[in-house]
C-alpha positions in Angstrom: -15.4 -4.8 2.9 -16.9 -7.1 0.3 -20.1 -8.8 1.6 -18.6 -12.3 1.4 -15.9 -11.2 3.8 -18.1 -9.4 6.2 -18.0 -12.3 8.6 -14.3 -11.5 9.4 -15.5 -8.6 11.5 -17.7 -10.9 13.5 -15.1 -13.6 14.2 -12.9 -13.7 17.3 -9.2 -12.8 16.8 -8.0 -16.4 17.1 -10.1 -17.5 14.2 -8.0 -15.4 11.7 -5.4 -18.2 11.6 -8.0 -20.6 10.4 -9.0 -18.4 7.5 -5.6 -18.4 5.8 -2.7 -20.7 5.3 1.0 -20.0 5.5 2.0 -17.4 2.9 -1.4 -16.5 1.6 -4.6 -14.8 2.7 -7.8 -13.3 1.3 -7.8 -9.6 0.9 -10.3 -7.1 -0.4 -9.9 -4.0 -2.6 -11.9 -1.0 -1.3 -11.5 2.8 -1.6 -8.4 2.3 -3.6 -6.6 0.3 -0.9 -5.7 -3.4 -0.4 -7.0 -4.5 3.0 -6.2 -7.9 4.7 -6.6 -9.5 8.1 -3.5 -9.1 10.2 -2.4 -9.0 13.9 -0.3 -6.5 15.8 0.4 -8.0 19.2 -3.0 -9.4 20.1 -4.9 -6.8 18.1 -6.4 -8.6 15.1 -8.5 -6.9 12.5 -8.6 -5.3 9.0 -5.3 -3.6 8.1 -4.3 -1.6 5.0 -1.4 -3.3 3.1 0.7 -0.4 1.8 4.0 -1.0 0.0 4.6 2.8 0.1 4.4 3.0 3.9 7.9 2.9 5.5 6.4 2.2 9.0 3.6 0.0 10.4 0.9 2.1 12.0 -1.9 1.4 14.6 -5.0 3.6 14.7 -5.0 5.6 18.0 -8.6 4.6 18.7 -7.6 0.9 18.8 -4.5 1.7 20.8 -6.6 3.5 23.4 -8.9 0.5 23.6 -5.8 -1.6 24.4 -4.6 0.8 27.0 -1.6 1.9 25.0 -0.6 5.5 25.9 2.9 6.0 24.4 3.3 7.2 20.7 5.2 4.0 19.8 5.4 0.5 21.1 7.1 -2.7 20.2 5.1 -5.8 19.1 5.0 -8.9 17.0 3.2 -8.3 13.6 1.8 -11.1 11.5 0.1 -11.1 8.1 -0.5 -13.8 5.5 1.7 -16.3 7.3 4.6 -14.0 7.7 5.6 -12.6 11.1 8.1 -10.1 12.4 9.1 -9.7 16.0 10.0 -6.5 17.8 8.4 -4.2 15.3 8.3 -0.5 16.4 4.7 0.4 15.7 3.7 4.0 15.6 0.3 5.1 16.9 -1.4 7.7 14.8 -4.8 9.1 13.9 -6.0 7.1 10.9 -9.5 8.7 10.6 -8.7 10.2 7.2 -7.3 7.0 5.8 -10.2 5.0 7.2 -12.9 7.2 5.9 -15.4 5.4 3.6 -14.5 1.8 4.6 -17.4 -0.5 5.6 -15.5 -1.8 8.6 -13.0 0.1 10.7 -9.4 0.1 9.6 -7.2 -1.0 12.6 -3.9 0.1 11.1 -1.4 0.0 8.2 1.1 -2.8 7.5 4.2 -1.2 6.0 7.6 -2.1 4.6 9.2 -2.5 8.0 7.3 -5.8 8.2 7.2 -6.7 4.5 10.9 -6.0 3.6 12.9 -9.2 3.0 9.8 -11.0 1.8 8.5 -11.5 -1.7 5.0 -9.9 -1.8 2.4 -10.7 -4.4 -0.9 -8.9 -4.7 -3.5 -10.4 -7.0 -6.1 -7.7 -7.5 -8.6 -9.8 -9.6 -9.0 -12.5 -6.9 -7.8 -10.2 -4.2 -5.2 -12.5 -2.7 -2.1 -11.4 -0.7 0.7 -13.9 -1.0 4.0 -13.7 0.8 7.0 -15.8 -0.1 4.9 -18.0 -2.5 6.0 -19.2 -5.9 5.3 -16.7 -8.7 3.8 -18.0 -11.9 3.1 -15.7 -14.9 2.9 -16.6 -18.6 3.3 -13.0 -19.5 4.9 -10.3 -17.4 6.9 -7.1 -17.4 9.7 -6.7 -14.9 10.7 -3.3 -13.6 14.0 -2.6 -11.8 13.4 -1.3 -8.3 15.5 1.2 -6.2 15.0 1.2 -2.5 15.0 4.7 -1.0 14.9 4.9 2.8 13.2 1.6 2.9 10.6 2.3 0.2 10.7 0.3 -3.1 10.5 2.7 -6.1 10.3 2.5 -9.8 11.2 5.2 -12.4 8.3 7.0 -14.0 7.6 10.4 -15.7 4.7 12.8 -15.3 3.6 15.8 -17.3 1.0 18.5 -17.1 1.5 19.4 -20.7 4.1 22.2 -20.8 6.3 20.7 -18.1 7.5 17.1 -17.4 9.9 15.4 -15.1 11.2 11.8 -14.3 11.8 10.5 -10.8 11.5 7.7 -8.4 7.9 6.7 -7.5 6.9 4.5 -4.6 4.7 1.5 -5.3 1.5 2.5 -3.6 -1.1 -0.1 -2.8 -3.3 2.1 -0.7 -4.3 5.1 -2.8 -6.9 5.5 -5.5 -5.0 8.0 -7.6 -2.9 6.7 -10.5 -0.2 8.9 -9.2 0.4 11.1 -6.1 3.0 13.7 -6.4 5.2 14.7 -3.5 4.3 18.1 -2.1 8.0 19.1 -2.7 7.7 18.5 -6.4 4.0 19.5 -7.1 5.0 23.0 -8.3 6.7 21.3 -11.3 3.3 20.0 -12.5 0.9 22.8 -11.7 -1.3 23.3 -8.7 -3.0 20.3 -7.1 -5.0 20.4 -3.9 -4.2 17.8 -1.2 -7.0 15.3 -0.6 -7.7 12.0 1.0 -6.1 8.8 -0.5 -9.6 7.6 -1.5 -9.9 10.4 -4.0 -8.1 11.6 -7.1 -9.3 15.3 -7.4 -7.0 16.4 -10.2 -5.7 15.3 -13.6 -2.3 15.2 -15.2 -1.6 15.3 -18.9 0.4 12.0 -18.9 2.2 9.4 -17.0 5.0 7.3 -18.5 6.4 4.1 -17.1 8.4 1.4 -18.8 7.8 3.0 -22.2 4.0 2.9 -21.7 2.1 6.2 -21.8 -1.1 6.9 -19.9 -3.0 10.1 -20.6 -5.5 12.2 -18.6 -4.2 10.6 -15.4 -6.1 10.8 -12.0 -3.7 12.5 -9.5 -3.4 13.8 -6.0 -0.6 14.9 -3.6 1.5 12.9 -1.1 3.0 14.4 2.0 6.0 13.1 4.0 7.7 11.1 1.3 11.5 10.6 1.8 13.9 12.9 0.0 14.5 11.5 -3.5 11.0 10.0 -3.9 9.0 12.2 -6.3 5.6 10.6 -5.6 3.7 7.3 -5.7 2.0 5.1 -8.2 -1.3 4.1 -6.9 -3.9 1.4 -7.5 -5.4 3.3 -10.4 -2.4 2.0 -12.2 -2.0 -1.4 -10.7 -5.6 -2.7 -10.1 -5.9 -4.6 -13.3 -2.7 -6.6 -12.7 -0.9 -8.9 -10.4 2.2 -7.5 -8.7 5.1 -9.2 -7.2 7.9 -7.3 -5.3 10.8 -9.7 -5.0 12.3 -10.6 -1.6 15.4 -8.4 -2.2 13.2 -5.5 -3.2 15.1 -5.1 -6.5 12.5 -6.1 -9.1 8.7 -5.5 -9.5 7.0 -8.1 -11.7 3.6 -7.1 -13.3 1.4 -9.6 -15.0 -2.0 -9.1 -16.6 
């Protein structure tokens, strides 16, 4: 967590509402992930905001502290002025995803909460805006396909001799510029799985919207839906502002 935001960890849960106004909240960008204050039930804290996560997750350590013993439970989830009731939250071990963060990661806010909202992430100022007006003097707009709840854009990857195009999820919680599905990794050579905070391998090229990036930091992704070839992480997005529209059909990218 950035030093100027460290006070968030010391404030009682009810004070989170006073730190943001409807539709917008301060976030911070750490370990390749966008993190923002959010609340699941009455459990306020620092949550990863992940557009490539189909489900909202709660760290099992926090669940145990709250006396939750079942693998899933239903709760109200609120972030950046938006709230969703009766969300089925999955309890999982998030030790690997939380490694290296200054303060503990309570959970992950996924697309089951964010779907139906326009979501803007401003990396430079680190602001998370939900259902706020979008203003951009220059932008590129990509068509989005939603596959099993995940918004995806078309991209191509190559390790030199081999290349393929596919649907890639918009990943706001991984350092690698691209993470390839373990189903498709054989098409681009051998990559070793690693934590989201690292990018242990390199691919020859990544192509999206007619723009070519070379010598691309890469890793693997497990558990992606059938038809999703990988993800495009913050190594690609971090110098831009992103806005996924409320219908999940376009992704606007501004410098």
